[in-house]
C-alpha positions as CSV (number, residue, x, y, z in Angstrom):
1,M,219.2,28.6,-36.0
2,L,220.4,30.5,-39.1
3,I,224.1,31.0,-39.8
4,N,225.2,32.3,-43.2
5,A,221.8,31.0,-44.4
6,D,221.4,33.5,-47.3
7,F,222.8,31.5,-50.2
8,S,222.4,34.4,-52.6
9,R,225.4,36.1,-50.9
10,D,229.1,35.3,-50.9
11,V,230.6,34.3,-47.5
12,I,234.2,34.1,-46.4
13,V,235.3,32.7,-43.0
14,T,239.0,33.0,-42.3
15,P,240.8,31.1,-39.4
16,A,240.9,34.4,-37.5
17,Q,237.1,34.6,-37.6
18,R,236.5,31.0,-36.3
19,L,234.3,30.7,-33.2
20,W,234.6,27.3,-31.5
21,V,231.3,26.3,-29.9
22,A,230.8,23.2,-27.7
23,S,228.6,20.5,-29.1
24,P,226.1,18.5,-27.0
25,Q,228.8,15.8,-26.7
26,G,231.7,16.4,-24.3
27,G,235.1,16.8,-25.9
28,V,233.6,17.8,-29.3
29,E,233.6,21.4,-30.5
30,R,232.6,22.9,-33.8
31,V,232.9,26.0,-36.0
32,M,229.5,26.6,-37.6
33,L,230.2,27.8,-41.2
34,D,226.6,27.7,-42.4
35,R,223.5,26.3,-40.7
36,V,219.8,26.1,-41.4
37,G,218.0,24.4,-38.4
38,G,218.6,23.4,-34.8
39,E,220.7,20.6,-33.6
40,Q,219.4,18.5,-36.5
41,A,220.3,20.9,-39.3
42,R,221.5,21.4,-42.8
43,A,225.0,22.4,-41.8
44,T,228.6,22.9,-42.8
45,S,231.1,22.9,-40.0
46,I,234.6,22.3,-38.9
47,V,234.5,19.8,-36.0
48,R,237.3,19.2,-33.4
49,Y,237.4,16.0,-31.5
50,A,239.5,16.0,-28.3
51,P,241.6,12.8,-27.7
52,G,239.2,10.0,-26.5
53,S,236.0,11.8,-27.5
54,R,233.1,10.2,-29.3
55,F,229.5,10.7,-30.4
56,P,226.8,8.1,-29.6
57,W,225.5,6.0,-32.4
58,H,223.3,8.2,-34.7
59,A,221.7,8.3,-38.1
60,H,222.2,10.7,-41.0
61,P,218.9,10.9,-42.8
62,G,220.3,13.6,-45.2
63,G,223.7,12.1,-45.6
64,E,227.1,13.2,-44.4
65,E,230.3,14.3,-46.1
66,I,233.7,14.4,-44.3
67,L,237.2,15.5,-45.1
68,V,239.7,14.7,-42.3
69,L,241.9,17.8,-41.9
70,S,244.2,16.5,-39.1
71,G,244.5,13.6,-36.6
72,T,242.5,10.4,-37.1
73,F,238.8,10.1,-37.3
74,S,237.2,6.6,-36.6
75,D,234.0,4.8,-36.8
76,A,232.9,1.1,-37.2
77,S,234.1,1.2,-40.9
78,G,237.7,2.0,-40.0
79,D,240.3,4.6,-38.9
80,Y,240.8,7.5,-41.3
81,P,243.8,9.8,-40.8
82,Q,244.4,13.2,-42.3
83,G,243.5,13.4,-46.0
84,W,240.7,10.8,-46.1
85,Y,237.4,11.8,-47.8
86,L,234.3,10.0,-46.6
87,R,230.8,10.1,-48.0
88,N,227.9,8.4,-46.1
89,P,224.6,8.5,-48.0
90,P,221.2,9.3,-46.6
91,G,220.0,6.6,-44.1
92,S,223.5,5.7,-43.0
93,S,224.5,5.7,-39.3
94,H,227.7,5.4,-37.2
95,E,229.3,6.1,-33.9
96,P,232.2,8.5,-34.7
97,A,235.2,8.9,-32.4
98,S,238.8,9.8,-32.2
99,A,241.4,8.1,-30.0
100,G,244.1,10.7,-30.5
101,G,242.0,13.7,-31.5
102,A,241.0,15.0,-35.0
103,I,239.7,18.0,-36.9
104,I,237.3,17.3,-39.7
105,F,235.4,19.3,-42.3
106,V,231.7,18.1,-42.2
107,K,228.6,18.7,-44.4
108,L,225.3,17.3,-43.1
109,R,221.9,16.9,-44.7
110,Q,223.0,18.1,-48.1
111,M,222.5,15.1,-50.3
112,P,219.5,14.1,-52.4
113,S,217.3,11.4,-50.8
114,D,218.0,8.9,-53.5
115,E,221.8,9.0,-53.3
116,Q,223.2,5.6,-52.3
117,T,226.9,5.9,-52.8
118,T,229.4,5.3,-50.0
119,V,232.8,6.8,-50.7
120,R,236.2,6.3,-49.1
121,I,239.2,8.0,-50.8
122,D,242.7,8.4,-49.4
123,T,243.7,11.7,-51.0
124,C,247.3,11.2,-49.7
125,D,247.6,8.3,-52.2
126,P,249.4,9.7,-55.3
127,A,247.3,7.3,-57.5
128,T,244.2,9.4,-56.7
129,W,245.6,12.5,-58.4
130,K,245.8,13.4,-62.1
131,R,247.9,16.1,-63.6
132,E,246.2,18.7,-65.8
133,A,248.7,21.1,-67.4
134,D,250.5,22.7,-64.4
135,D,247.9,21.7,-61.8
136,E,246.6,18.4,-60.3
137,T,243.1,17.1,-59.5
138,C,241.8,14.5,-57.1
139,A,238.2,13.6,-58.1
140,L,236.1,12.8,-55.0
141,F,232.5,12.6,-56.2
142,S,230.4,13.6,-59.2
143,S,226.7,13.6,-59.9
144,P,224.1,15.7,-61.8
145,A,223.7,17.6,-58.5
146,E,227.3,18.4,-57.6
147,Q,231.0,17.9,-58.3
148,V,233.6,17.5,-55.5
149,R,237.3,17.5,-56.0
150,L,240.7,18.6,-54.5
151,L,242.9,20.8,-56.6
152,R,246.6,21.5,-56.3
153,L,247.2,24.8,-58.0
154,S,250.5,26.2,-59.2
155,A,251.6,29.7,-58.2
156,R,249.0,32.3,-59.2
157,A,247.0,29.8,-61.2
158,P,243.4,30.8,-61.8
159,L,240.7,28.9,-59.9
160,L,237.3,29.9,-61.1
161,S,235.9,32.8,-63.1
162,A,232.2,32.1,-63.6
163,M,230.1,30.2,-61.1
164,P,226.6,29.7,-62.6
165,A,225.6,27.2,-59.9
166,G,227.8,28.5,-57.1
167,A,231.0,27.1,-55.5
168,E,232.4,26.2,-52.1
169,I,236.1,26.3,-51.3
170,L,238.1,25.2,-48.3
171,V,241.8,26.3,-48.5
172,L,243.9,23.3,-47.4
173,A,247.3,24.7,-48.1
174,G,248.7,28.0,-49.4
175,T,246.5,31.0,-50.1
176,I,243.7,32.0,-52.5
177,A,243.4,35.5,-53.8
178,F,239.8,36.7,-53.8
179,A,238.2,40.1,-53.9
180,R,241.4,42.0,-53.2
181,Q,242.3,39.9,-50.2
182,F,244.3,36.7,-49.5
183,C,242.5,33.8,-47.9
184,P,245.0,31.7,-46.0
185,Q,245.0,28.0,-45.2
186,G,241.9,27.1,-43.3
187,S,239.7,29.7,-45.0
188,W,236.2,28.7,-46.2
189,L,234.5,30.5,-49.0
190,R,230.9,30.0,-50.3
191,L,230.3,31.9,-53.6
192,A,226.7,32.5,-54.7
193,P,225.2,31.1,-57.9
194,G,225.8,33.5,-60.8
195,A,228.8,35.1,-59.1
196,H,231.7,36.3,-61.3
197,H,235.0,36.6,-59.4
198,A,238.7,36.4,-60.3
199,L,240.1,33.8,-57.9
200,S,243.7,32.5,-58.1
201,A,246.3,30.7,-56.0
202,G,248.8,32.9,-54.2
203,A,252.5,33.2,-54.9
204,E,253.2,29.8,-53.2
205,G,250.3,28.0,-54.9
206,A,247.4,26.4,-53.1
207,T,245.6,23.1,-52.4
208,V,241.8,23.5,-52.1
209,Y,238.6,21.4,-51.6
210,L,236.2,22.6,-54.3
211,K,232.5,21.7,-54.5
212,T,230.4,23.1,-57.4
213,G,226.9,22.8,-58.7
214,H,225.2,22.3,-55.3
215,L,224.0,25.8,-54.5
216,T,221.1,26.0,-56.9
217,E,217.7,26.2,-55.3
218,R,216.9,22.7,-56.5
219,S,220.1,21.3,-55.0
220,R,219.3,22.8,-51.6
221,Q,215.9,21.3,-51.3
């Protein structure tokens, strides 16, 4: 299966364009944002757990990255409400579930095989944020292959101009102005390596998940 699999092209998926698809596990649906492969795929998705749903125990040979967007996501390591960032390295395994329901942003099989870091960050904790001029940053992960962070941008603040290694953005609050359109909360953007765009927060500001450096050919192998 190939969904938005041409990484040389920009992609925007707004909430109005989301298509929820049932997963093999009852009570769990997903929006496939990009995908290369079948059920075991390199994939970026938004996943919705109905109350009481769970997945059987399974491994993640290529790692897993999660941002909890709403509700509470759980596995053997703990319960993670909205705002938690989780990073499970290649070779990890778990049995995910949600007692009350949850929506999560998930990236699968996108880590280098030698990554060993497990990350758990509560982005709702003010101590995880640092102010930079008029904006705020919450650092989530950094390596030679990628940089991941949350940004709180003031009204009309610029986001990125040049993206030599590409960028991926999930709008968590507010809006982002891009290519003469406004991308509201819930929009996902993937900007191709080498792209040059004028992005900025809308009039009310914005909070975004931002990943950079990971879309080069070497990073995708």
